[in-house]
Structures are given as C-alpha cells and as structure tokens.
C-alpha positions as CSV (number, residue, x, y, z in Angstrom):
1,M,-23.3,186.5,-18.9
2,T,-25.3,186.5,-22.0
3,R,-26.7,190.0,-21.0
4,L,-23.5,191.7,-20.5
5,L,-22.0,190.0,-23.8
6,L,-24.5,191.2,-26.1
7,P,-23.5,194.9,-25.7
8,L,-20.3,194.2,-25.9
9,L,-20.7,192.6,-29.1
10,L,-22.8,195.0,-30.6
11,F,-20.4,197.9,-29.8
12,F,-17.8,196.6,-31.8
13,I,-20.2,196.1,-34.7
14,L,-21.0,199.8,-34.6
15,Q,-17.4,200.3,-34.5
16,A,-17.0,198.4,-37.3
17,C,-19.9,200.2,-39.3
18,G,-18.1,203.6,-38.5
19,N,-19.2,204.5,-35.1
20,S,-22.6,204.5,-36.4
21,G,-24.2,205.2,-32.7
22,S,-23.4,209.1,-33.4
23,T,-24.7,209.3,-36.8
24,P,-28.0,210.6,-37.8
25,A,-30.6,207.9,-38.5
26,G,-30.9,209.3,-42.0
27,E,-27.6,209.2,-42.8
28,M,-26.7,205.2,-41.5
29,S,-26.8,202.6,-43.9
30,D,-29.8,199.6,-43.3
31,V,-27.2,197.5,-41.7
32,E,-26.0,200.4,-39.6
33,L,-29.8,201.1,-38.5
34,R,-30.2,197.4,-37.6
35,A,-27.1,197.3,-35.5
36,H,-28.1,200.6,-33.8
37,A,-31.5,199.0,-33.2
38,D,-30.0,195.9,-31.3
39,S,-27.7,198.6,-29.4
40,L,-30.6,200.9,-28.5
41,A,-32.3,197.3,-27.6
42,Q,-29.8,196.3,-25.4
43,Q,-28.6,199.5,-23.8
44,T,-31.9,200.9,-22.8
45,I,-34.5,199.4,-20.5
46,I,-37.2,198.0,-22.0
47,I,-40.7,197.8,-20.3
48,D,-43.7,196.0,-21.7
49,G,-47.2,196.6,-20.0
50,H,-48.4,193.2,-20.5
51,V,-47.3,189.7,-20.7
52,D,-49.9,187.1,-20.1
53,L,-47.0,184.5,-19.1
54,P,-48.3,183.5,-15.5
55,Y,-51.8,182.6,-16.6
56,R,-50.5,180.7,-19.7
57,L,-48.5,178.2,-17.2
58,K,-51.8,177.9,-15.2
59,V,-53.6,176.4,-17.9
60,T,-50.9,174.2,-18.9
61,N,-51.0,172.5,-15.5
62,F,-47.9,174.7,-14.2
63,R,-47.4,173.9,-10.5
64,L,-45.1,175.3,-8.3
65,E,-42.6,172.7,-8.2
66,R,-38.6,173.3,-8.7
67,E,-38.5,170.9,-11.3
68,M,-41.0,172.8,-13.3
69,L,-39.8,176.2,-13.0
70,G,-37.6,175.9,-16.3
71,I,-40.6,176.4,-18.2
72,P,-39.9,180.7,-18.3
73,V,-36.3,180.3,-19.0
74,E,-36.4,178.6,-22.5
75,T,-38.9,176.9,-24.4
76,D,-40.3,176.4,-27.8
77,E,-44.1,177.3,-26.4
78,G,-45.7,180.6,-26.1
79,D,-44.2,184.3,-27.0
80,F,-42.0,184.7,-23.6
81,D,-39.0,183.3,-22.4
82,Y,-35.8,184.2,-20.7
83,V,-33.6,183.5,-23.3
84,R,-35.5,185.3,-25.9
85,A,-36.2,188.1,-23.8
86,V,-32.5,188.6,-23.6
87,E,-32.2,188.3,-27.2
88,G,-34.9,191.1,-27.5
89,G,-33.5,193.6,-24.7
90,L,-36.5,193.3,-22.5
91,D,-35.4,194.2,-18.7
92,A,-39.0,194.8,-17.4
93,P,-42.3,192.9,-18.7
94,F,-45.3,193.4,-16.5
95,M,-46.7,189.7,-15.8
96,S,-50.1,189.9,-15.7
97,I,-52.1,188.5,-13.0
98,Y,-55.5,187.8,-15.1
99,I,-58.6,186.9,-14.0
100,P,-61.2,185.5,-16.1
101,A,-64.3,187.8,-15.9
102,G,-66.5,184.3,-15.2
103,L,-64.6,183.9,-11.9
104,Q,-66.2,186.9,-10.4
105,E,-69.5,185.1,-10.6
106,E,-68.8,183.1,-7.3
107,V,-67.4,184.8,-4.3
108,G,-63.9,183.8,-3.5
109,E,-62.8,182.6,-6.7
110,S,-61.3,185.6,-8.4
111,P,-59.3,186.5,-5.3
112,A,-57.9,182.7,-5.0
113,L,-56.7,182.7,-8.7
114,A,-55.0,186.3,-8.3
115,D,-52.9,184.8,-5.1
116,S,-52.1,181.8,-6.9
117,L,-50.7,183.8,-10.0
118,I,-48.9,186.0,-7.7
119,D,-47.2,183.0,-5.6
120,M,-46.2,181.7,-8.9
121,V,-44.3,184.9,-10.3
122,K,-42.7,185.0,-6.8
123,G,-42.0,181.0,-7.2
124,I,-40.1,181.8,-10.5
125,V,-38.0,184.5,-9.0
126,E,-37.2,182.4,-5.9
127,A,-36.3,179.6,-8.5
128,H,-34.0,181.9,-10.6
129,P,-32.5,184.3,-8.9
130,D,-29.6,185.0,-11.3
131,K,-32.1,185.5,-14.0
132,F,-35.5,187.3,-12.3
133,A,-36.3,189.6,-9.7
134,L,-39.3,191.2,-8.6
135,A,-39.6,194.9,-9.1
136,T,-42.1,196.8,-7.2
137,S,-40.8,200.4,-8.2
138,P,-38.7,202.3,-10.8
139,D,-36.2,202.3,-8.5
140,D,-36.3,198.1,-8.7
141,V,-36.2,197.9,-12.2
142,E,-33.3,200.4,-13.0
143,A,-31.6,198.6,-10.1
144,N,-32.0,195.3,-11.4
145,F,-31.1,196.8,-14.8
146,A,-27.8,197.8,-13.6
147,N,-27.0,194.2,-12.6
148,G,-28.3,192.4,-15.3
149,I,-31.4,190.8,-14.1
150,M,-34.9,191.0,-15.5
151,S,-37.7,192.4,-13.6
152,L,-40.9,190.8,-13.2
153,P,-43.1,193.5,-11.9
154,M,-46.8,192.6,-11.6
155,G,-50.2,194.1,-12.8
156,M,-53.6,192.6,-12.1
157,E,-55.5,192.5,-15.3
158,N,-59.1,192.5,-14.2
159,G,-60.1,194.2,-10.8
160,S,-62.7,191.4,-9.7
161,P,-60.6,190.3,-6.9
162,I,-61.1,193.2,-4.9
163,E,-64.9,191.9,-5.0
164,D,-66.6,194.3,-2.6
165,K,-63.8,194.8,-0.2
166,L,-62.2,198.4,-0.7
167,E,-59.2,197.4,1.9
168,R,-58.0,194.7,-0.4
169,V,-56.5,197.6,-3.2
170,E,-53.7,198.1,-0.1
171,E,-53.5,194.6,0.1
172,Y,-52.7,193.9,-3.2
173,Y,-50.2,196.7,-3.0
174,T,-48.4,195.1,-0.2
175,K,-48.4,191.6,-2.2
176,G,-46.8,193.7,-5.3
177,I,-49.6,194.5,-7.6
178,R,-49.0,197.9,-9.2
179,Y,-51.8,198.3,-11.7
180,I,-54.9,197.0,-11.8
181,T,-57.0,196.8,-15.1
182,L,-60.4,197.7,-13.5
183,T,-62.5,195.2,-15.4
184,H,-62.0,192.5,-18.1
185,S,-64.3,191.3,-20.7
186,K,-68.0,191.8,-18.5
187,D,-68.8,194.5,-16.4
188,N,-67.8,194.0,-12.7
189,L,-68.4,195.8,-9.4
190,I,-66.1,198.4,-10.4
191,S,-66.6,199.0,-13.9
192,D,-68.4,198.6,-17.3
193,S,-66.3,196.6,-20.1
194,S,-65.8,197.4,-23.3
195,Y,-66.4,194.1,-24.4
196,D,-70.0,193.9,-22.7
197,T,-73.0,195.6,-23.7
198,T,-75.3,195.8,-20.5
199,A,-73.5,198.9,-19.0
200,I,-74.9,197.9,-15.7
201,N,-72.6,200.6,-14.0
202,G,-73.3,203.5,-16.6
203,G,-69.4,203.8,-16.6
204,L,-67.5,203.3,-12.9
205,S,-70.0,202.4,-10.1
206,P,-69.8,204.4,-6.9
207,F,-67.8,201.5,-5.4
208,G,-65.4,202.2,-8.5
209,E,-64.9,205.7,-7.8
210,E,-64.0,204.2,-4.6
211,V,-61.8,202.1,-6.0
212,V,-59.6,204.4,-7.9
213,R,-59.2,206.9,-5.6
214,E,-58.2,204.3,-3.1
215,M,-55.6,203.2,-5.8
216,N,-54.3,206.8,-6.0
217,R,-53.9,206.7,-2.0
218,V,-51.7,203.6,-1.7
219,G,-49.8,203.9,-5.1
220,I,-51.6,201.5,-7.9
221,M,-51.5,202.6,-11.2
222,V,-54.9,202.8,-12.7
223,D,-55.0,201.0,-15.9
224,V,-57.8,202.1,-18.3
225,S,-57.7,199.0,-21.0
226,H,-60.9,197.1,-21.2
227,I,-63.3,199.9,-19.9
228,S,-65.9,201.0,-21.5
229,D,-65.9,204.5,-22.6
230,S,-68.1,206.1,-20.5
231,A,-66.0,204.4,-17.3
232,F,-62.6,206.2,-19.1
233,W,-64.1,209.4,-18.9
234,D,-65.1,208.7,-15.2
235,V,-61.6,207.7,-14.2
236,M,-60.3,210.7,-16.0
237,E,-62.8,213.2,-13.6
238,I,-61.4,211.3,-10.3
239,T,-58.0,210.1,-10.3
240,E,-55.3,212.9,-9.0
241,V,-52.7,211.2,-11.1
242,P,-51.9,210.1,-14.9
243,V,-52.9,206.8,-15.6
244,I,-51.9,204.0,-18.2
245,A,-53.7,201.8,-20.7
246,S,-51.5,198.9,-20.2
247,H,-52.3,197.1,-23.5
248,S,-54.8,198.8,-25.8
249,S,-54.1,200.2,-29.4
250,V,-55.8,203.3,-31.5
251,R,-59.6,203.1,-32.6
252,Y,-58.7,205.3,-35.4
253,F,-57.2,202.2,-37.4
254,T,-60.4,200.0,-36.1
255,P,-63.0,202.4,-35.9
256,D,-65.8,199.8,-34.6
257,F,-63.4,198.3,-32.0
258,E,-64.4,200.0,-28.7
259,R,-61.6,198.2,-26.9
260,N,-59.4,200.6,-28.2
261,M,-59.0,203.8,-27.9
262,N,-60.2,206.8,-29.9
263,D,-58.9,210.2,-30.6
264,E,-60.5,212.2,-28.1
265,M,-59.3,209.6,-25.0
266,I,-55.8,209.8,-26.3
267,Q,-55.9,213.3,-26.1
268,R,-57.1,213.5,-22.8
269,L,-55.0,210.5,-21.7
270,G,-52.1,212.9,-22.8
271,E,-53.5,215.9,-20.9
272,N,-53.8,213.7,-18.0
273,G,-49.9,213.0,-18.4
274,G,-50.8,209.2,-19.0
275,V,-49.3,206.6,-21.4
276,I,-51.1,204.1,-23.9
277,Q,-49.2,201.2,-24.0
278,I,-49.8,199.6,-27.7
279,N,-50.9,196.5,-28.0
280,F,-49.4,194.2,-30.7
281,G,-52.2,191.9,-31.7
282,S,-53.2,192.3,-35.5
283,T,-57.1,192.7,-35.0
284,F,-55.9,195.3,-32.4
285,L,-53.9,197.2,-35.2
286,D,-55.7,196.8,-38.5
287,G,-59.8,197.1,-38.9
288,A,-59.7,194.9,-42.0
289,L,-58.1,191.9,-40.4
290,R,-60.9,192.3,-37.6
291,S,-63.6,192.6,-39.9
292,R,-62.6,189.7,-41.9
293,Q,-62.1,187.9,-38.8
294,D,-65.5,188.7,-37.4
295,S,-67.0,187.8,-40.9
296,L,-65.5,184.4,-41.2
297,R,-66.4,183.5,-37.4
298,E,-70.0,184.1,-38.6
299,E,-69.2,182.0,-41.8
300,F,-68.0,179.0,-39.5
301,M,-70.6,179.0,-36.9
302,A,-73.3,178.7,-39.6
303,R,-71.3,175.7,-41.1
304,L,-71.2,174.3,-37.7
305,N,-74.7,174.8,-37.1
306,E,-75.9,173.7,-40.3
307,R,-74.4,170.3,-40.0
308,G,-75.5,169.8,-36.2
309,Y,-72.0,169.4,-35.2
310,Q,-71.6,170.5,-31.3
311,N,-68.6,172.8,-30.7
312,R,-65.3,171.0,-29.7
313,S,-67.0,167.4,-30.8
314,D,-64.2,165.6,-33.3
315,E,-66.1,166.4,-36.3
316,A,-66.2,170.1,-35.0
317,E,-62.3,170.1,-35.0
318,A,-62.2,168.4,-38.2
319,L,-64.5,171.1,-39.6
320,A,-62.5,173.8,-38.0
321,D,-58.8,172.3,-39.6
322,S,-60.2,172.5,-43.1
323,F,-62.0,175.7,-42.6
324,Q,-58.7,177.2,-41.4
325,I,-56.7,175.5,-44.7
326,E,-59.5,177.3,-46.9
327,N,-58.9,180.6,-44.9
328,P,-55.6,181.1,-44.0
329,T,-54.8,183.4,-41.4
330,L,-53.4,186.9,-41.9
331,Y,-51.4,188.9,-40.2
332,S,-50.7,192.9,-39.4
333,D,-47.1,194.1,-39.4
334,V,-44.4,195.9,-37.3
335,E,-44.9,198.6,-39.8
336,M,-48.7,198.9,-38.7
337,V,-47.6,198.9,-34.8
338,A,-45.4,202.0,-35.9
339,D,-48.4,203.8,-37.6
340,H,-50.4,203.6,-34.0
341,I,-47.3,205.0,-32.2
342,D,-47.1,207.7,-35.0
343,R,-51.0,208.1,-34.2
344,V,-50.7,208.8,-30.5
345,V,-47.5,211.1,-31.1
346,E,-49.6,212.9,-33.5
347,L,-52.6,213.0,-31.0
348,A,-50.7,213.5,-27.7
349,G,-47.0,213.7,-27.7
350,I,-43.9,211.8,-27.6
351,D,-44.2,211.5,-23.9
352,H,-48.0,209.7,-24.0
353,V,-47.0,206.0,-25.8
354,G,-45.3,203.0,-24.7
355,L,-45.3,199.5,-25.5
356,G,-47.9,196.4,-23.8
357,S,-47.5,193.6,-26.4
358,D,-50.2,191.2,-24.9
359,F,-47.7,188.5,-25.5
360,D,-49.3,185.2,-24.1
361,G,-52.4,186.8,-24.5
362,V,-53.8,187.3,-28.3
363,G,-52.8,184.1,-29.4
364,D,-52.1,183.4,-32.9
365,S,-52.3,186.8,-34.2
366,L,-49.2,188.7,-33.4
367,P,-47.8,190.5,-36.5
368,T,-45.1,189.9,-38.5
369,G,-42.1,191.3,-37.5
370,L,-43.0,191.1,-33.7
371,K,-43.9,187.4,-33.3
372,D,-41.9,187.4,-29.6
373,V,-40.1,188.9,-27.0
374,A,-37.1,188.7,-29.2
375,D,-38.4,191.0,-31.9
376,Y,-38.6,194.4,-30.0
377,P,-35.4,195.2,-32.2
378,N,-37.4,195.1,-35.5
379,L,-39.7,197.6,-33.9
380,I,-37.2,200.0,-32.9
381,Y,-35.7,199.8,-36.2
382,T,-38.8,200.5,-37.9
383,L,-39.0,203.8,-35.6
384,L,-35.5,204.8,-36.7
385,K,-36.3,204.6,-40.4
386,R,-39.4,206.6,-39.6
387,G,-36.9,209.6,-37.9
388,Y,-37.6,208.7,-34.1
389,T,-34.6,210.3,-32.3
390,D,-32.6,207.7,-30.0
391,E,-34.2,209.6,-26.8
392,D,-37.9,209.7,-28.7
393,I,-37.2,205.9,-28.6
394,K,-36.2,205.1,-25.1
395,K,-39.1,207.5,-24.0
396,I,-41.5,204.5,-25.9
397,L,-39.3,201.9,-24.6
398,S,-39.7,202.7,-20.9
399,G,-39.1,206.6,-20.0
400,N,-42.7,207.4,-20.1
401,V,-44.3,204.7,-18.3
402,L,-41.3,205.0,-15.7
403,R,-42.5,209.1,-15.3
404,V,-46.0,207.6,-14.8
405,W,-45.1,205.0,-12.3
406,R,-42.8,207.6,-10.4
407,A,-45.7,210.2,-10.2
408,V,-47.9,207.8,-9.3
409,E,-45.5,206.6,-6.5
410,A,-45.1,210.8,-5.5
411,A,-48.5,211.2,-5.1
412,S,-48.9,208.4,-2.7
413,S,-46.0,209.3,-0.6
414,S,-47.6,213.0,0.1
415,R,-50.6,211.0,0.9
416,G,-48.6,210.0,4.0
C-alpha cells in the first residue's frame, strides 16, 4: 500500500508546485526539484547492482526461521531494509551472494556458503511474498514493479564456488544467479584479483576463459568488478556480449586504487555495450580520503606494535577507540558520486553508467547524502541540478542495466 500511496502524494506535491514535472529542471525551484527527484525515484525502476544484505544477515547469526525473517523488513541495523528501500524508491537490489576469498582454500566451502545464501534470499521471499519476489529476468523486474513488489535478483560475488567444475556455471544459473563477479580479494582458479599481487594467472586463467564463454552461453552476466586490469582486457577479448562492473568507481579520482576502473577500461566497456555501476564507498570515490585512511591504518598498527598489544585484545580495542576519537572518520558526499557519473558519461556516454552502491558491504564509509537505501532521491536531485534529463536519469537508475541483461539473455537464447 505504501508503494502505491507515495507516488500519489508526490503527484499532488508537483501539482501544488505548478506541475513542475513538465518544467525544465533549470527553471524549477529547489522545492520543485526535490519533489521531482522524489517522483522520479518512485515512478522509475531503480536497480542497485550490489547490496550485501545476505552476508550481513549471515554473520549476525541469521537463521532461516520464520520468526527471524522480519529483519529485512524494518531494522535500525545496516543500510538496507524494506521500509527504507520503499522510501528511497529502490525496486531491484541485486542480492550479493558474497563468498570470502579465504573459503576457496578448502574444497566445498565456497559452494556450501553460496547455497546457504541463495536459500536465505529465497527464504526471505517465501516469508514475505507481499513485499519481495525473486527476479531472474528483466521481465520479472518490470512485472514485479507493476505489482508493487520489490525484486530480489541475485549476483554471486566471487566465482570461487564454481571451483574447477565448468558445469556449475549452468547450475548456478538454474539456482537464480544472474551475474558472477569472477573473483574477489584474491586470485582464484578463474581470474587474478585487483587486490592481490601474485598474479598467478596473468589475467584470466585458461579455465577462466572457458568460464566466461560458458556464462555467455547460459545467460549469466560477466561482472568485471574486483578483477585485475589484465583480466579485464582478457574478458574484453573473449566475451561476445556486454558485461557489467556491478560495484566499481572511476580510477581517475583514486589514481592508486586498481579496484576502480581507469579511463581506457571505461571507454572499452562502453564500446562493448557494458555498464559500470558506481560504488558509493567514500574510499572508492575520493583518493585523498583513501590516502588518509591508509596512512591512519599504518599509524595505528605502529602504535599497536609499539605497545605490544595483540590484535582484537581488550587493550587493542581501547586503543582503537581512543585513536578513532583522535582521528574521526571523514566521508565523501553525494556530489562526488555525481562526479564519477559525469566522468563515465564524458568517457563512454550516458548509456554506460548505473548504480552499484555496495550497501551493507563498505561499512562506515558511505558518503554524506547516501547513507542508506532511503537516499537515492538525493542523488537524483543532484543529477537534476547538473542538467541531466529525466530520460538520462532513467537510464542511470535501471535502463542501462536492463539493456545489458536483455542482450545477455538474447544471446543465450540464440545459442539454443
């Protein structure tokens, strides 16, 4: 009911403001711009490429019992719940099936966690069918939106559950996975990681090349977030369909951070027809904040070692608390997210940028104005102020990703 009432309320606000929905943004008052941003958020499908809700619930001892399934509906914890998502207009958050790199050291550990998290997402849907539904296609997302239901598509963050078994790519498709981030924080059997320095594969491994081709065949989007630069260029040589970067930002603003994409990669992604979905984490957005964080981390570890404290001991925790007071956390802001979007548009065009917040995945580093899933209208408002049209914003919110998803589907279908 709430999802139906909000657009109606915003309609009356816009009418009171003189039907500002038909007025160019440059001619609107600030009140009208705010109301129009809220209206766009409610009336347009918003897809977020990466929300780490399943793993957050897992590490807080979430159990698949009916009485526990109220957690995603309304809570003061984390960055995502249903009530806040409705307020922000979020319609299709990709649930991240996140697999920590450490699990890939033991055979069977990664697929076991993957299955557990997939079952968790399905359990949430089964417990709250009036609020959530699975989505395994763009048509599902659009149908759920029309029915006032939030879609929960799934993407796997880290291809390690595939292990060395190519047939698992199709098995995960059958289980509902619609993108796979090829690796995470360490090199794996598929690909080198942007966070690792060993480069054991020199990019994609030969097996990784097979995985990319198989993902193309079965209809799973290839996610190039987290992979090394060499692996990215290998993917571009192999893939026959557009790819996504589900939660990456622009390296132009963070020159020493390989996890983000450089200008040449973004241009090539655009030529491929793909989409980079901007990560909201402050250290993904602002190189100065990242440098400060790295410097503070080194200083804290030096103090810890100087005093001989064991990490996570009571003494270490007390030292951390005092160090935090001495060096308060600094945050980026929503304007910087818009700067990253501007840069992608300049390099590749409006058709190649989307949103991949990393909510529930980047800890206490979210920018001012984008602290949780209620805040998407703040970004829309910022883009309107910068001269983006409604059609531009609709592409950023979902149109571009839906286009890539459909292209991957169509290529898969054509292969029979």
